[in-house]
N, C-alpha and C positions, 0 to 999 in steps of 0.2 A: 389538577391535571389540565394540560393545554393541548388542543388539537387543531391542526390545520389540514385542509384537504387540497390536494394538488389539482391542476387543471384536468388531469385524466381521472375519469371516474373509477378506473380499474386499479389505480395505484394510490393507496391511502396509507398514512402512517400516523401513529400515536406513540408518544413516549410514556411509559409507566414507571413508577418508582424512581423518579428523577426529574430534574428541571430541564425543560426544553431550552436549548440555546444554540446559537451559532458558535463554531469554534473561534477562539480568540487567541492572540499571542499570549502565552502563559506568563504570568507575573513571576512565576517560579522557574527561572531559566536554569540551564545547566543540569548537572547530574545529581542523583540522589546519593545520600550517604549510607543508605541501608545496606547492611551486610547480611547476606543469606548464610545461615549456618552451614559449616562444612564438616562438622563432626557428628552428624546425626542423619538417620535415614529419613525421618519426617520432622517437620517443624511447624509450630503455630506461632505466627507473628501478629503483632498489633501495629497496623500501619494507618496513621492518621485516624486513630480511634476505631478502625475496622479490623476485625479478626480474620486472618487469612491462613488457611491450612495448606501447607506444601508437603507433597508426598514423593517418595522414591527419589530423593535428592541425589543419591549415589548412582542412579541408573545411567549407563553410558549411552549417549545419544550419537556420538561420532567415534566409532571404535579406533580409527587410525590415529586420532589425536587424544584419545581418552577424555573427550569433552563430555561432561555429565549434564544431567538435567539441572543440577544446582548451578553449573557454570552458565547455562542458558538463562536461568532466572536472574542470576547476578548481572549478566549483560543487560537485560531489559531494565533492571532496576537502575543500573548505571546511566543509561541513555534516556530514561523516562522523561526527564525535563525537556528534551528535544523532541521525542516521539509523540507524547500524549497530545499536544495541540493539533497534530495531524490526523488523529483518529477520533478525537473527542466529538461527541454528539452524532456519531455515525453508527449505523448498524454494522455489526461485525459478523462476517461469515467465518465460522471456525473450521479450519483444516487441521485435523488432529493426527498426530504421529505418536501413538502411545508407546511404540517400541523403538523410537528414535528415528534419525534422519533417513535410514535406509529400510525401515520397516513398512508394513502396510499402513496406509492412511485412509481417512474417510472425512467427508465433509459433513458438517452439522450446522444447520441454520438455526433451528430452534434452541433457545437457551435451555439448558437442562433444568429439570425441576429442582435439583439440589443447589441451584445457584443461590448465593447469599442475597438477602433481601435488599442489600445496598447496591447491587448491580442492577441498573435500570435495563429495561428492554424496550426495543423499538418495534411496535406491532405494524407490520407492513402487509397490506392486502395485495395479493398477487393476482395476475390475470385469471388464474384458475379459481378465483374467489376464495382461496385459502388464506387465512391470516397467519403469518409467521411472526413469532416474537423473537427477534434477534437480540443478543446481548449488546450493550453499549459500554465501551470501555472509556471511562472518563478520568480515572485517577490511577495512582500506582497500585493501590490494593486490587482494583479490577484488572489491571495489567498482569499482576502476579497470578491472579485467579485463573485467567484465560490461558496463560502460558503453562501453568501447572496442569491444565487439561491435555497438554501435549501439542499445543499450537506453536510450532516452530516459527512460522511466518504469520503475519497478521494481514487480514484481507478485509479492509473496511469498505463500506458503501461509498459510491462517488458523491452522493448528495447527503446533506444533513437530514436528520430524522424529522425535522419540522416540515420538510417538503422533499420527499424521496424522488420526485420527478425532476428536480431542478439542481443539477450539479454546479459546483463552483470551480471546476477545472475540466479540461479535456486533455487527452494524452494520445501519444503515438507509441505503440509497442513495436520496437524494431527487433525482429526475430530472424536469425540466419537460417536459410534453407540448407539442405545437405550440400556439403562441399564448401560453404562459405565460412571463412575464418573471422575471428573477432576484429581484426583491422578493417575488414570491409564494413562491419557494423559501425565502427567509428566514422568511416567515410560517409556512410549513409546518414548518420546523425548530423554531420556537418551540412549535408545537402538539405536536410529537413530544416535546420536552423536558418540557412540562407533563404529558403523559400518563405519561412515565417517572418524573417526580418524584412523581406520585401513587402509584406503586408503590415509591417509595423506591429508585429505580434511578438512579445517577449516570451521566451521559452527557457525551461530549466531541465537539464538532464540528470538522470541517475542511472546507475547500473541496476540491472534486474537482479543481480546476485546469482544468475544462472548462466545465460548465454548472450543476453542482449542488452539493449539500452531502452529506457523509458524516457520520453520527452513530454513534460507537463506544461500546460498553458493555463494560467489562472484566468478565469473569465468572470464577467459580471453575472451574477445569478439571475436568471430570467428564462432563457430558453429551456424547454423540456429536454429530457435525455434523448429522445428521437431526433430533435433538431441538432443537438450536439453531435450525435452519431452521423447525421446527414452531412454536416460540414466536414467532419473528419474523413468520411468516405470520399467525398468529392476532392478534398485536398490530397488524399493518399493516392487516388487514381491518377490525378493530374501530375503529381511529382514523379510517380512511377513511370508514366509515359514519357516524361522528359529525360529520365535517367534509366533506361531499360537495362543497361549493362550492370547496374548496381542494385536497383530496387525492383520489387514486384508488389502489386496489390492484389494478386490472384489469391482468392480465399480458398478455392477448391484445391485440395492437396494434390490430386492426380494431375492437375494442369499447372501446378506451381513450378517454375523453373528452378534448377539447381544453381548453386553458386550466386545466389542473390540474397538480398535482405528483404523480408516481408515487412511492409508497413501495415501493421495489423490494426485497422480502424474498428474492427468488430468488437474489440475489447471495450469500446465506448457504449455498447448496447446496455439497455436497462437490465439491472440485475447481475451484470458481470462485476468482477472485482479483480484487482491486481494486488500483488504483495506491496504493502505500504513502504514508504521510506523508512530506513533503519531496520527493516525486517531481516532476520537471519533466514537463510535459505537452507533446505535440506540437501546440501551438496557437499562434496569433499572439502574439509578444512573450514566449514561453517562460514561461507561468504555472506556478506551483508549487502542489501540493496541500498547503495550509498549515493547521496547527492555528490555530483562532481561539477567542476567548472568547465566552461567551454574551452578554456585554455588548456586544461588537463586533457580533454579529448583531442585537441589539436596536437599536443605533445605525444600522446599515446598512453593508454592505461590498459590494465588487464583486470578481469573480473576478480582474480585472486589477490589483487592489491588491497581489497577492502574486506576485512574479516572481523569476526566477532572479537578476536583478541587484540585488534588494533584500532577499532572504531572509537573507543573512548578517548584515546590519545589524539586521534584526528579531529574529533569534535572540539577538544580543548584548543586546537590550533585554528580551525576554520569557523567554528560556530555552526549554526544551522543554515546551510546553503539553500534550503527549501523554505526559509522564512517568508519570502515574497508570496508563497502560496497561501499564507495565513493573513496577509494584509488586504485591506480594501482598496488601496491605491494601485494604479498601474495595472488594472485588470482589463483584459480585452473584452470589448462589447461585441459579442457575437451577433447580437440582434442587428447591428449596423450593416451587416452583410446580407441580411435577409430581405 
């Protein structure tokens, strides 16, 4: 077992039952050929030598389209070669929907005691001095295991488990306030890109799969999460002041203006998570948080363009548009601005 302690004494992490590593570009690109059984209620599969039990496969998760839990598991198996490099070696916060997309949900941080021994955990010491053992999803077997628990979308930690204080990306969550339509979100995203380009910072957009756009910036790992948050806050306030008819950085809901797009910098805070790239969202017709190009944003897109039923075909055409987030080159050195 290997352990590293971050600069902050209150945030410490250890990986158990697995090898500590930084995420890397997977040598196994593309999609899995695994077929989830469609003729049985439950199934036990052997995936890369690991036994995975899947339950309630016929349960309907999206009634309007008769999308079942089996369909959800099959989607994640199909895109696993693209998805896994983005969540590997990171603690996973489980958001569980046992009754489907429109049922009650609950968050679970601690890995359940029933987890298979081959699912590693990342032990993170929180400011409250409680140690939380989060599951870490490193492979297809682990991915099927966590989705089988009812996790429709996946919410990984921003930093890797070997140093949970030091993320390797920052992001801007563009969220429309009441009255704002999605075309305004696209306009806001282009304003963010323009401002980042002026600082020579490369950025990569994806749909949230809900109402907005996430813009990610790969950074050189070094600054702690609070420093990343501080930069994101200053940037967000500055650009909102330059474009007050489109953007707001007002975090207090009562004072937040309508018909604007919130640049939510607070999602960069320590311990927060966002739905990962390629995550299915619990919204009508099973939309996916999908990487898009800036050209697509310029032409105009809609959240519902990217769904569980068409993402496999899109990936075959585009490949992983978020691959630059996995590479070590062309990362922005945030420390240079401090």
